[in-house]
N, C-alpha and C positions, 0 to 999 in steps of 0.2 A: 516513734512511740508517742511523741507529743501530738502529731497529726492524727494518730489513731484515737487518742483521748478526746480531741476536739470533735472528731466525727462521732464518737460515742455519745458525747454530751448533746450534740446537735440532733442525733437520732432520737435520744430520749426525750428531748424537748419537743420535737416535732410530733412524735407518736402520742405523747401524753397530752399535748395541746389539742390534737385532733380528737382524742377521746373525750376531753372535757367539753369541747365545743359541741360534739355530737350529743353528749349527755344533756346539755342544756336545751337542745331543741327536740330531742327524740320524744315521741309520744309512746304510750304503752303499746305492746305488741298487738297487732290486729290482723285479721285475715286480709290478704291481698285480694282485690276484686278480680274476678275472672275476666279474661280478655275474650270477647266474642266478636266475630265478624263473619260476614258471608264472603264467599269466594267465587270468582269466575274462573275460567280456564287459566288465565294468566297469573293468578295468585293462589291457585289451589296447591299449596305447598305440601299438604298432607298426601294427596294423590301423587304428586311428583316424587316424593320420597318413596312411596310404596312402589311406583312403577320403575324407578331408577334402578332398583336392585335386581329386577328380573332379567336384565341383560346378562348378569352373571349366571343365572340358571340356563340361559340359552348357550353360553359359552363353556359350560362345564365339560371336563374331559375325564376319561378313565372308566373304571369298572363299577362306579357307584352313581353314574349319571341317572339311570332309570329310577333309582331310589331317592336320590337327593334333589334332583332338579325339579323345579316347579313347572316346567314346560311340558305339555302333553306330547309334543312332537320331537322331543329329544330322547336318545337312548345311549347305552354304553358305547364307547368308542376307544380305539387305541389301547386295547386291553392287554396287548403283549409288551407294552413298555415296561421296563424294569422299575421305573418310578411311576407310581399310579397317581392319578388325580391332576389337580391344577386346572387352569382355565385357558382356552384358546385365546391367542393374543387379540385378534380383531375379527375381520371377516374371513381370515385364514385359520389354520389349525395348529401352527407351530406355537410353542410356549417359550417366549423369550424372557430370560430371568430378570432383566432390569425393569421393564415395565410391569412384570408380574409382582415383584417386590414393592415397587412404587405404589401400585394399585392397592395392594393389601394394606400397606402402611397408611396410605392416605384415607382409605375407607375407615380403617380403625381409628385414625385421628378424628375423623368426622363424628364417629360414634362417641369417642372420648369427650369431645367438646359439647355435643348436643344429645347426650344419652336420653334426656327427658323427652325429646321429640319422638324417638323410637319407642320408648316405653309407653308414652301416653297414647300413641296410635296403634299399639299392639304389633310393632314391626321388629322388635328386638329378636324374637325367635328366628325370623327369616334372615336377618343380618347375621346372627351367630352361626347359622348353617353355612353361610358363605365364608365367614371369617375362619371358621374351624376347617373348612375345606382347603382354603389357602394354607393355613398353618400345617395341616397334615401333609400337604405337598412339599412344603419347605423342609419339614423334618424327614419325609421319605427321600428327599433329594440329598440328604446330608449323612455321611458316614462318620461316626465318632469313634475315636480310640480313647477311652476314658472320657475326659471332658474336653478333648481337643478334636478338631475336624481333621480327619485324614484325607478326605476328598469330598467333593460335592458336585452335583449335576446342576449346571447353570443354564442349560438350554435343552429343549426337546424339539427335534425337527430341524432340518436344513431349510432355511428360508426360501432358497431358490427352488428346491425340489417341491416344497409345499405349495408355492405359488404356481407351479405348473399344473396343479390339480384344481378343478372346479366341480365339486359335488359335496355330498353330505360328509360330515366327519365319521359317521357310522360306517360308511363304505370305503373310507380311505385306506385302511390297513389292508384290506383285501386287494385293492387295486395297486397300491404303491409299496406294500410291505411295512415292516416295523420302522418307526422313525429313528433317525440318527440321534444319538445321545452325546452330549458334550459334558465331560467330567474333567475336573482339574484338582490338583493339590498344590498349585503354585501361582495361581492368578485369580482374577475376577473378584478383587476386593470390593468393587462397586456393587456387584450383585449380592455377595455374601452380606454386606452391610445392610442392603435393602431387605433381605430376608430377616436379618437380625432385628431391624426396626419393626417389621411387621409382627414378628413373634413377641417382641417386648411389649408392644401395644396390646396385642391380644392377651398377654398375661395381665396387664394392667386392667383391661376391660373385663376379663372373665376368670382370671386366677388360676390358669392351668400351669402348674409348676414345670411341666416338661417343656412348655413353650419358652419359659425363662431360661432353662438349662441350655436349650439349643441357641437361643438368642445370644447368650454370653459366649458360647463356643464360636459362633459364626462371626461375631464382632472381633474376638481375639484372633481368629484366622485372618480377617480383613486387615487388621493392623499389623499382622506378621508378614503377609506377602506383598502388600502395598503396590498393587498393579491392577489395571483394568483388563477385562476380558476383551479379546479381539477375534479369536477364531470362533465363527458362528455369528456373533452380533454385528460384525462389520458389514456395512451396506444396509443394515436394518435399524439396529439400536446400538451403534457404537457410542461409547461413553467418552466424554472429554476429561473426566477426572473421577477420583474416588473419594476425595476428602470430604466433599459435601455429604455424600452418603454415609461416611463414617461418623461425621458430626451429628447427623440426623439420628442415626441408630444409638450413638452414645448418649445423646440427650434423653431419649426415651428409656434407655437402660438406667440412667440416673433416676428418673422419675419412678421407675419400677423398683429400684433397690435402695436409693439414697446413698449409694456408694460413691464417694467423691472421686474415685478413680475414673469413673465414666464422665463426670463433669470435666475433669482434666483432659480426657481424650477429646471431648467435644470442643473445648476451648482451643486445643492444639490444632484441630483440623477445620474448624468452621471458617468459611471464606470471610475475608475482611469486608467485602462488598457483596451486596445482593444484586446479581447481574441479570436475573430473568425471573419470570413468574414460576411458581412452584410447578414442576413437571418431572417427567421420568428421567430427564438428562440433567436436571439441575434442581436440587432440593435445598438450595441455600436459603431461600426465603422460609421454607418450612423449618429448617434447622434453627434459624434465628427466632422463629416463633416458639419453638421448644425452649430455647435459651431464655426467652422472655418469660416463659412460664416459671422457669427456675429462679431467675434473678428478680423478676418483677419490673424490669426495665424494658418497656415496649417502644422506646423512642426511635430506635433504628428501623424496626418493623413499620411503625406508623409513618415515618418519614418516606419510606419506599412506597407504601400504599398510597399516601397522600399524593405523590407525584403521578401515579397511575390514575387515581380517581379524579384529580383535578384536570387531567388532560382529556377525560372522557365523561365529564359531568352531565352532558346532555347528548351523548352519542354512544354507540356501541363500542365497548372496549375491544380493540382489535390488535392482537399481539403478532399474529402470524397467519398467513393464508392457508396453511395446512392445519386443519383442526382448530379453527379459531374459537369455536364454542368451548373446547376443553380448557383453553387458556383463560377464557372469560370466567368460567365457573370455578376454576382453580383460584383465581384472584378473589372471587366472591367468598370462597371458603376461608381464605386467609383473612380477608377483611372482616368477615363475621366472627372469626375467632378473636381478632383484635377488638371488635366491638364488645364482645362478651367480657374480655379480660382487662381492658384498659379504658382510659377516659375517652377514646375516640369513638365516633359513631358513624359507621359506613352503611347503616341499614337501608337508608333511602336509595343510595347508589346501587346497592345490590338488588333491591327490589326493581329498580329501573332496568338493570341489565337482564334480570330474569324475565321480566315482562317482554323484553325484546326477543329473547330466545324462545319464549313460549307462544309467540305469534304476532306481536305488534312490531312488525318490521317491514321493509320495502317489499319483500317477497311474499308477505302474508302467509308465512309458513311457520308452523311450530317445529322446532328442530329436535323434538323428542318423539320418537316413533310411537304411534298408537295412543298418544296422549289426548289428542283432540281430533276433530273432523278434518282440520287442515294440517295435520302432522305430515312430516316426510313419510313417504310410503315405500321407497325402494332403496334401502341402505345397501352398501357394498358388502354383502355378507353371504357366504356360500350356503350355510345351513338353512338360512331363512328364505333364500331366494326361490327355492323350488326348481332351480335350473341344475341340470345334472352333467353338464359338460361345458367346455369352453365354446364349442360350436353353438350350443343353445344360448350361452351368454352373449356371444358376438351378434347373434341374430335376434336378440330380445328387444331391440329398440330402446333399451334402458328401463323397461318396465317388467314386473314380475307378477302377473295376475294370479298365478297359482302358488305363490309363496306363502310363508307364514308371517304373521305380524311380529316383528322383533320388539316386543313390548319394552318401553322405557329406554331404548338405546338412544344416546345422544349422537347425532351425526355431526360431521365436521362443521357444517354451517357456512356462513358467508365467506367468500373467498377474497373479498376486499372490503375496505372501510365503508363503501357505499351499499353493501348488503347483497351483492350479486350471489345468486344461488341457483343450482339446477338439481332437481330431484330425479336422479337417474342412478340405477345400479352400476352403470359404467363410470360414473364420476367418482373415482376413488379419492378425490380431494375433498369435494363438498359433502359426499355421502359416505365417507369412511366412518366406521365405528370401531371402537377398541376398548379394551379393559381400562386403560388409563383415561380415556375420555369420560367414562361414567363415574370414576372414583370421586372426583370433586363435585359432580352434579349431586350425588347423594348428600355430601356434606353441606353443600350450599342450600339444598332443599330443607335439610334438617335445621340449619341455622336460621333460615327465613321463617320456618314454622315456629321455631322457639320464640321469635319476636312477634310475629303477626298473628299466629294461631288461625290462619285462614285455610279453608278447604276441608275436605273429608276424604277418607279412604273409600274404596269400593269393595263390594262383597263378592264380585265375580268378574273375571277378566277372560276374554276370548283367548283360547290357546294355553291357558294357565289351569293347572290342576285345582280342584276345589280346596279352599283354605278357610281357616277360622282365625280371626284376629281377636286377641284378648288384651285390649288396652287397659292400663292401670290396674291390672290384677282382676279384670272382669272375667267371670265364668258364665257360660250359658248352659242351662240344663233344661231338658224337656221331660215332663212327667205326664202320665195319663191317669185320670181318676174317674170313677163312676159314682161317687158319692153325691148326695143331694146338696151337701154343704161343703164348700171349699174354703179353708182358712189359709191365707198367705201371710207370712211374717217376713218382713225385710228388715235387716239390721245393718246400720252403717256405724261409723265411729261416733256420730253425734246424735242420731235420731233413731227411734224405733217406731215402725208403722205397722199396724195390724189391720188387715182388710178382710171382711167376711162377705162372701157373696153366695146367693142361693141359685142353684142351677137345677135343671131336670136330670133324671137318671139316665143320661146319655153319655157314653164315653167321650171325654173331652181332653184334648191335648193342650197343655199350657206351657209356654216357654217363658221362663223367668230369668232375668239377668240380674245378678247380684254382685255388688262391689265387695270384694273381700276386705274386711276390716284389717288394716295393717297392724302387725304386732310391733313390739319395740324395735326401733331401728338401731342397729349396732353402729356405734361411732367408729369411723375409719381413721380420723385424725382430728383431735380437738383444735379448733381455730381455723381449719381448712373449710371455709364457708363456701367457696366456689368449687370445691371437690376436684382440684387439679393436683393434689398431692403435696402442695407446698403452702406453708403459712407465710403470707406476705401482706404488704400494705393494701393490695387489692381486696383482701378479705375484710379488712376494716372498712374500706369504702363501700363494699357491697352490703355488709351488715348494717352500717350506719344508715344507708339509704332505706334499707328494709325497716329498721326500727323507727325511722322518721316517716314511715308510711308513704314513701315516694312511689307513686303509681307508674312512673315513667321508666322504671328499671327495665332495660331490654331483656335481661335474664334474671328474674328474681331467684333467691336461693331455693334449691330443691328441698324435699323432705330430708334427704341425706345431709345437705348443707346445713339445715337448721339443727339437725341432731349434732353435727360437728360444732355448731356455734354456741351451744349451751356450755360455755367454758367454766361457769361457776356452779354447774350442776344443781340449779334450783328449779328446773323444769319450766323456765320462761326465758324468752330472748329479749334482752334489754341492754341498756347502756353499761351494765356491769360486765357483760360479756365482751363488749367493745373495749372496755378498759383493760380487761384481762389480756386480750390479744395485743393491745398496744403495749402493755407492760412487758410481754414476752419479746416483742420486736425491739423494744428498747433495752433488752438484756437485763431487766430488773428481776425477772423470774425465769425459771427453766421451763422448757416445753412440758416436762413431766408435771409441772404445777397446774397446767391447764386441765380442766375437767375434775379437779379435786373438789370434794364437797366442802362448802364454806363452813 
């Protein structure tokens, strides 16, 4: 009891001292200057984020591919499966549950961290199509009895049978029959937990209550059976343990519900040490990042990342010869999350690593397909290759001149620290592609764009259906008029401009782009300035830097964050709000006191 009292007093003193210090130096609220820069291929993070998601369009499975996929050359496939949807694992067509869940949860985490990048570039709608397609598959794979899982499908397709086939996914069912399905009611905690994590994150991101219901049921199942899946994944995606997956899922469910039960499950299962970069078979680093979001303590995460960054400060970070680019981008996503939420700054290191991946390397190759003129051209991918049999594959010489461009796919990349690489469809080490490869590429691209704001999206892509991007609430309208005088009025939140122009009586088509004036932003949680669902010291630091007009903030508060920051409800953001949050963290006021009119 005495120790607790001392800690209380120390916390009060620290928090209030910080508030007073900031109050003394903070200037009145001012608009943050816009960050502008031009971008070449190696720092066009806007285009990279846009392209990275199209790999999932290429790998969609089920009866809605023709409708949902953005690729012109993909159609419905495997329509006789009892579980519809999902995404083919890699260049093959099986759906392995562990990387499927890892991919969906890691993609969702990237959006959670760097939502503003997606929103400002008009990419949220595309991402949500992919995220909801994953979520629908996980729910279709799960049979509930009340709120409990009675059984669930953790794999579609026998890996060995699937690998004996080289042709398009659209033709596979006719040639090989219906895929084998793997159902269980007594194992696969690892996969159930990954599905749960993905659904919990999707609930946080988009608010679908059904996602949360299934996430809770799947995590409860995972903690009840306590074993990994072996029949089916072994030889392909065999898991070492399930506890890291359970901790990962429980952490996200805590952020989704604020139910301490999930925080306890996370603490009971989270690995004591971080043994590997965030990946399909080890999400311990990701789990510790979620824990850091909850507790505000990033020391363990940053210590691990420091070790990796310091060992590769002037060289390509190389974790493993098989899919080295995926490990590299996964560490980038983790480092960028730490940069956003802690005092660490790994942005320059991440920029260096991505520059290497996008073409400044010994092979002079961009390892993202279709991104630049020097991109990898021949990924190990059945649907894109244009080859329709193993005979054609074996006689191809490693090239596929009649194939499709697998837009945005991250190939395995260098097979050694020196940068050795061969661009060949036959090289399933250097040129493998997979769902889990691209998951952190999207997150890293979004994180880098959030900091550097470089690059721009494109308006058309070969092999991709026509699309419209609506960044920041933009709408594009086309009108035709035959009047001699045209009056155009454009209204934004701060200015009104009226322009009158005289024309001849000739039909004229005018395209006008208008920014929607945002209405009042609903507060999600007073004091949650960084919008991570938790009120913590990081919110004070971020708000203090903003009020002090610190232009070097890697990720300034969003409009949502500023709405949450107005803790004294006076329609201004200043030191009074910092003091209010500090008083809450010092336990001098209740959370319910935040946001009360003074």
